[in-house]
N, C-alpha and C positions, 0 to 999 in steps of 0.2 A: 504494500500500500504506500509506503514512503517513497519508493522509486517512482510510482505513478504520479504522486504529488510533485516531486522534484522535476520530473520530465514535463509535466503540465506547466509548471512555472517557467521552465526554460523555453517552452514553445510560445507562451504568451509574451515573454520578454522579447523573443525573436520577432514576433508579430509587431510589437511596439516599435522595434528598431526599423522594421520595414515601412511602417506608416509615418515615421518621423519626417522623411523628405517631402512627402505629400503635404503633411501639416505645415511644414516650413514654407512651401510654395504658396499655400493658401494664405498663411499669415503675412507673407511679404506682399501679396497682392491686395489685401484687405483695404488699405487706404485708397488704392487706385480704383477699386470697385465701388466703394461707398461714396466717397467725396473727392473725385479727381480734381475738381476745380479749387477745393479748399486746402489741399495738402501742399504746403510750401516745400521748398527744397530742403530747408533746415529740419522741418518736421519729418520729412521723409527719411532724411539721413539718420535722425535720432531713432525713428521707428526701425529702420533697417539694422542699425547697430544694436539696438535692444534685442531684436529677434535673433541676430547673429550670436550675441552673448548668451541668450537663453538656449539656443541650439547647442552651443558648446557645452553648457552645463548639463543639458538633457542627454547628450551623447556620452559624456563622462559618467553620469549616473547609470545609464543603461549598460555601459561597458562594465562597470563595477558589479552591477546586479547580475549580468550574464556570466561573469567570471565566477561569482559566488554560486549561481545556480548550476553551472557546469561542475563545480567542485562538489556540491551537494549530490548531484546525480551520480557522479563518480563514486563518492563515498557510499551511497545507497546501493549501487550495483555491486561494489566490492563486499559490502556487508551481506547482501543476499547470496553472493557466490560463496562466501565463507560459511554461511549457514547451511547452504546446500552441501558443501564439502563435509561439514561436521555431521550432517544427517546421514551421509553414506557411511 
C-alpha cells in the first residue's frame, strides 16, 4: 500500500511539472488578454519579472518534491523486496 501511495504522489508531481509551462504561458498573456490598452511597458515588465521569479520558485519546489518522492518510492520498493525475501 505504501508503494502505491508513493508512486501516486510521484505521478501527480510529474503531472504538475508538465502543466507548469502551460500555466506560465497563460499567466504571461493575462495582461494582454484582459486590458491590452491599459498595460504600460513598466507594468508589463514588472508582471513578466514577477511571473518569471514565481516560475523559478515553483520549478525549484517541484524538483525538490520529485526528488523526495523518487526516494520514497525507492525506499518502499526496497522494503517490499526485503519483505518478500524474508517471507521465502
